[in-house]
C-alpha positions in Angstrom: 62.1 -18.4 163.1 62.7 -21.6 165.1 62.2 -21.7 168.9 65.1 -22.9 171.0 65.1 -24.0 174.6 66.9 -20.7 175.5 63.7 -18.8 174.6 61.7 -20.7 177.1 64.3 -20.0 179.7 64.3 -16.2 179.0 60.5 -16.0 178.9 59.7 -18.0 182.0 62.7 -18.2 184.3 62.1 -17.0 187.8 65.6 -15.6 187.9 65.6 -11.9 186.8 67.6 -11.7 183.6 69.2 -8.5 184.8 71.3 -10.6 187.2 72.6 -12.7 184.3 74.2 -10.1 182.1 76.6 -7.3 182.5 75.3 -4.1 180.8 77.7 -1.3 181.8 75.9 2.1 181.9 79.0 3.9 183.0 80.8 2.5 179.9 77.9 3.6 177.8 78.2 7.1 179.2 81.9 7.1 178.6 81.4 6.2 174.9 78.8 8.8 174.4 80.8 11.5 176.1 83.9 10.6 174.0 82.1 10.5 170.6 80.3 13.8 171.2 83.3 15.7 172.4 84.5 18.5 170.1 87.7 16.7 169.2 85.6 14.5 166.8 84.0 17.6 165.3 80.5 16.0 165.1 81.9 12.9 163.4 81.5 14.4 160.0 83.7 15.2 157.1 85.7 18.2 158.5 89.0 17.8 160.3 88.9 14.0 160.0 86.0 13.8 162.5 84.5 10.6 161.3 87.9 8.9 160.6 89.0 9.6 164.2 85.7 8.2 165.5 86.4 5.1 163.4 89.8 4.7 165.0 88.3 5.0 168.5 85.6 2.4 167.7 88.2 0.0 166.2 90.2 0.4 169.4 87.2 -0.5 171.5 86.6 -3.6 169.3 90.2 -4.6 169.9 89.9 -4.1 173.7 86.8 -6.3 173.7 88.6 -9.1 171.9 86.7 -8.9 168.6 88.6 -10.3 165.6 89.2 -8.2 162.5 87.8 -9.5 159.2 89.6 -7.7 156.5 93.4 -8.4 156.2 94.0 -8.0 159.9 92.2 -4.6 159.8 88.9 -3.6 161.2 88.4 -1.2 158.4 86.4 -1.6 155.1 87.6 1.4 153.2 85.5 3.3 150.6 84.9 6.8 149.4 82.0 9.1 148.3 81.4 12.7 147.3 80.3 15.1 150.1 79.8 18.9 150.5 81.5 20.3 153.7 81.7 23.6 155.6 85.2 23.8 157.1 85.5 27.6 157.7 83.6 30.8 157.5 79.9 30.8 158.3 78.9 34.4 158.7 75.4 35.7 158.0 74.0 39.1 159.0 70.6 40.5 158.1 70.2 44.3 158.5 73.6 44.2 160.2 72.3 41.8 162.8 74.7 38.8 163.1 73.0 35.4 163.2 74.4 32.5 165.2 75.1 29.4 163.1 73.0 26.4 164.2 71.0 28.5 166.6 69.5 31.2 164.4 70.1 29.6 161.0 71.4 26.6 159.1 72.6 26.5 155.5 71.2 24.0 153.1 73.8 21.2 153.0 74.2 21.6 149.3 75.0 25.4 149.6 78.1 26.6 147.7 80.6 29.2 148.7 79.1 32.7 148.6 80.3 36.2 149.8 78.9 39.7 149.5 76.2 42.2 150.5 72.9 42.0 148.7 69.4 43.6 148.8 66.6 41.4 149.9 63.4 40.9 147.9 60.4 39.6 149.9 58.5 37.1 147.8 54.7 37.3 147.9 53.9 35.0 145.0 55.6 32.1 143.3 59.2 33.0 142.4 58.6 31.7 138.9 56.0 34.4 138.3 58.6 37.2 138.7 60.5 38.7 135.7 64.1 37.7 136.0 65.3 41.3 135.9 63.2 42.0 139.1 65.1 39.3 141.0 68.6 39.8 139.6 71.3 40.6 142.1 68.9 40.0 145.1 68.4 37.4 147.8 64.8 36.1 147.8 63.1 36.1 151.2 60.5 33.3 151.2 58.1 32.9 154.2 56.4 29.6 154.9 53.3 30.8 153.1 53.2 32.3 149.6 49.8 33.7 148.5 48.1 31.3 150.9 49.9 28.2 149.6 52.4 26.5 151.9 55.9 26.3 150.5 58.4 23.9 152.0 62.1 23.6 152.4 62.1 21.0 149.6 60.3 23.5 147.3 63.2 25.9 148.0 65.7 23.2 147.2 64.0 22.8 143.8 64.5 26.6 143.3 68.2 26.2 144.0 68.5 23.6 141.2 66.9 26.0 138.6 68.2 29.5 138.8 65.3 31.9 139.2 67.3 35.1 138.8 68.1 35.6 142.5 71.5 35.4 144.0 70.4 33.3 147.0 67.3 32.2 149.0 66.4 32.9 152.6 63.7 30.5 153.8 61.9 31.6 157.0 60.5 28.9 159.3 58.9 28.6 162.7 60.0 24.9 163.0 63.2 23.7 164.6 66.3 23.8 162.6 67.2 20.3 161.4 70.4 19.9 159.4 71.6 17.1 157.1 74.4 16.2 154.6 74.6 16.5 150.9 76.7 14.8 148.3 75.9 17.5 145.7 76.2 21.3 145.4 73.3 23.6 144.7 73.3 26.2 141.9 71.9 28.9 144.2 72.8 29.2 148.0 70.0 28.6 150.4 69.8 29.4 154.1 67.1 28.5 156.6 66.4 31.1 159.3 64.2 31.0 162.3 61.5 33.7 162.1 62.0 34.5 165.8 65.6 35.5 165.0 64.8 38.3 162.6 63.4 41.8 162.8 60.1 42.4 161.1 61.5 44.5 158.2 64.6 43.4 156.5 66.4 45.0 153.6 70.0 43.6 153.3 71.9 40.4 153.8 75.7 40.1 154.3 77.0 36.5 153.7 80.4 34.9 153.9 79.9 31.1 153.7 82.8 28.8 152.8 81.9 25.4 151.5 84.3 22.7 150.2 83.0 19.9 147.9 85.1 16.8 148.2 84.6 14.5 145.2 86.1 11.4 146.8 86.1 11.6 150.6 87.8 8.5 152.1 86.2 6.8 155.1 85.5 3.3 156.4 83.1 0.9 157.9 84.4 -0.7 161.1 83.9 -4.4 161.4 84.8 -7.0 164.0 83.5 -10.5 164.9 83.1 -13.1 167.6 83.2 -16.6 166.2 80.5 -19.0 167.2 81.3 -22.2 169.0 79.1 -24.4 166.8 78.1 -23.0 163.4 80.8 -20.4 162.6 79.6 -19.8 159.1 76.1 -18.8 160.2 76.1 -15.1 161.0 74.2 -12.6 163.2 74.9 -9.0 162.2 74.7 -6.2 164.8 75.0 -2.8 163.3 74.9 1.0 164.0 76.2 4.0 162.2 78.9 6.1 163.8 78.9 9.1 161.5 76.9 12.3 162.1 76.7 15.8 160.5 80.0 17.3 161.5 80.7 21.0 161.5 78.8 23.9 159.9 81.6 26.5 160.0 84.3 26.9 162.6 82.1 27.5 165.6 79.0 25.2 165.2 79.2 21.4 165.3 76.5 18.8 165.8 77.4 16.4 168.6 75.0 13.6 167.7 74.5 12.0 171.2 71.3 10.2 170.6 72.0 10.0 166.8 74.0 7.9 167.0 76.6 7.8 169.8 73.9 6.0 171.7 73.6 3.2 169.1 77.4 2.8 169.1 77.4 2.6 172.9 74.8 -0.2 172.7 76.8 -1.9 170.0 80.0 -1.8 172.1 78.1 -3.0 175.2 76.8 -6.0 173.3 80.3 -6.7 171.9 81.9 -6.6 175.4 79.2 -8.9 176.8 79.3 -11.5 174.1 83.1 -11.5 173.9 83.1 -13.1 177.3 83.7 -16.9 176.9 80.7 -17.7 179.1 78.4 -15.7 176.7 79.7 -17.2 173.4 76.9 -18.0 171.0 76.5 -20.9 168.6 76.6 -18.5 165.6 79.2 -16.0 164.7 78.4 -12.4 165.8 79.5 -9.7 163.4 79.6 -6.1 164.7 79.5 -3.3 162.1 79.8 0.4 162.7 78.8 2.0 159.4 80.1 5.2 157.9 78.2 7.6 155.6 74.7 6.8 156.9 73.8 10.5 157.2 75.0 11.1 153.6 72.5 8.5 152.2 73.1 5.1 153.7 76.4 5.0 151.8 78.4 2.7 154.0 75.8 0.0 154.3 75.2 0.1 150.5 78.9 -0.3 149.9 79.0 -3.4 152.2 76.1 -5.1 150.4 77.8 -4.5 147.1 81.2 -5.6 148.5 80.5 -8.0 151.3 83.4 -9.1 153.4 81.3 -12.1 154.5 78.5 -13.6 152.3 75.1 -12.0 152.7 73.5 -15.4 152.2 75.1 -16.5 155.5 73.4 -13.8 157.6 70.6 -15.4 159.7 69.4 -12.0 161.0 70.5 -8.4 161.3 69.8 -6.0 164.2 70.4 -2.3 163.3 70.5 0.2 166.3 69.9 3.9 166.3 68.6 6.5 168.7 69.1 4.3 171.8 69.1 7.1 174.3 65.5 7.3 175.5 62.6 4.8 175.6 60.0 6.5 177.8 57.4 5.5 175.2 59.0 2.3 174.2 60.8 1.3 171.0 59.9 1.2 167.3 60.8 -1.8 165.2 61.1 -1.2 161.5 60.5 -4.4 159.4 58.2 -5.8 162.1 55.5 -6.5 159.6 58.0 -7.9 157.1 59.2 -10.5 159.6 56.1 -11.1 161.9 57.4 -14.3 163.5 60.6 -12.6 164.6 58.7 -9.6 165.9 56.4 -11.9 167.9 59.4 -13.4 169.6 60.8 -10.0 170.4 57.5 -8.7 171.6 56.8 -11.8 173.8 60.2 -11.4 175.6 59.4 -7.7 176.2 55.8 -8.5 177.5 56.9 -11.2 179.9 59.7 -9.1 181.4 58.2 -5.6 181.0 61.4 -4.1 179.7 59.7 -1.3 177.7 56.2 0.2 177.7 55.5 -1.1 174.2 57.1 -2.1 170.9 55.8 -0.3 167.9 55.5 -1.9 164.5 56.5 -0.4 161.2 56.9 -1.9 157.8 59.6 -1.6 155.2 61.5 1.8 155.3 64.7 3.1 153.7 65.5 5.1 156.8 68.7 3.5 158.1 71.4 0.9 157.3 69.2 -2.2 157.5 67.6 -1.2 154.2 70.2 -2.4 151.7 70.5 -5.7 153.6 66.8 -6.3 153.5 66.7 -5.4 149.8 69.4 -8.1 149.3 67.3 -10.7 151.1 68.7 -10.5 154.6 66.0 -10.6 157.4 66.4 -7.9 160.0 65.1 -5.2 162.2 65.9 -1.5 162.6 65.2 -0.4 166.2 65.0 3.0 167.7 63.7 4.2 171.1 60.8 6.6 171.5 59.8 9.5 173.8 62.0 11.7 176.0 64.2 14.4 174.5 63.4 15.5 171.0 66.8 16.9 169.9 67.6 15.5 166.5 70.0 16.7 163.8 70.6 19.9 165.7 73.3 21.4 167.9 71.4 20.5 171.1 71.8 16.7 170.8 74.5 16.6 173.5 75.7 13.9 175.9 74.5 15.9 178.9 70.9 16.1 177.7 70.6 12.4 176.9 68.8 10.5 179.7 69.5 6.9 178.6 66.1 6.2 180.2 65.7 2.6 179.1 69.2 1.8 177.9 69.7 -1.1 180.3 66.2 -2.5 179.5 66.8 -2.3 175.8 70.2 -4.1 176.3 68.4 -6.9 178.2 65.8 -7.2 175.5 68.3 -7.5 172.7 70.4 -10.0 174.7 67.4 -12.2 175.2 66.3 -11.9 171.6 69.7 -12.7 170.2 69.9 -15.9 172.2 66.8 -17.2 170.4 68.0 -16.8 166.9 
């Protein structure tokens, strides 16, 4: 990375940078409140939740003055398979009704199932039981089998190879953390908190409705601010807007920190740089990705069908989990691009925006990944500390502190002006 005079200004000016930019915390709160409201249904694949969120974001792009890239539209349309849970989500054990999202979650690949079944408590590897002994029963698997730890992933493997059971109950003492699946399991699987169950259980009543959509239509949302000197040189600012959606008719996953907060940061940056006085030499491209939770689908689609050439991207900054910061911020790809990280870290050290910046290497944990694989330099940043709600029903707007939101905004502004 080359140094520009602007970097010297931001590092050593006696004028506080906070007086030179307009980060709007009220607007950030407004965005997060909007995207986490129940009318977006968790920004998933039930009741057009993610598509309505995309419309909202495109409207904010338009208000900020961003230009659309694709045939006068902000949308880059694509589709992918996904398993959804639009309706019934009833589970009772020993006639005790369990609360979706609070007492249990279904594995995201679970198929429709209904009925009342006896429960077989498993005390050894399920593969060691005769098939006749398990036939017609739901298998109750604790986190320990014969002294050997069994994981949720182990149970998923069981669902791929029928073991003779009708379904699997996986007991856990850990928090319930949901996700998204593009596929359907052969055998239904539910994950239940131990604290939600009586000690002795004999029967399970289930009525779970899933709907697999082979080609769910969605879109990345893309807008840009042209540079005033080198329009063909691009800086990409990205964040995913999708989340987990609904698990039945009553439980939805708001996704405040993940990733309404990242979208709020993206829109704040868009509003700031759209002002004529803040125009940059290079073109800034703002992308709100769909399908991140389903396996980085939207970003992969873009890299395979780029609206603007990947070779023109000077740097990419991907934003997620922007709602805390008590313990600083993690920078993925920091060790891949040490010169760029040194610049970012220097700005932070001089101004004391965050307690620290952590360094990680290459990781396929968000939408930056496919770009990096295609040769685009970039960072994936997420804040640390504070609330720990993640992929659960408790990640709500009212619990998100935005502890260092302003400081992260200032840090990104200063860094972007050095590129």
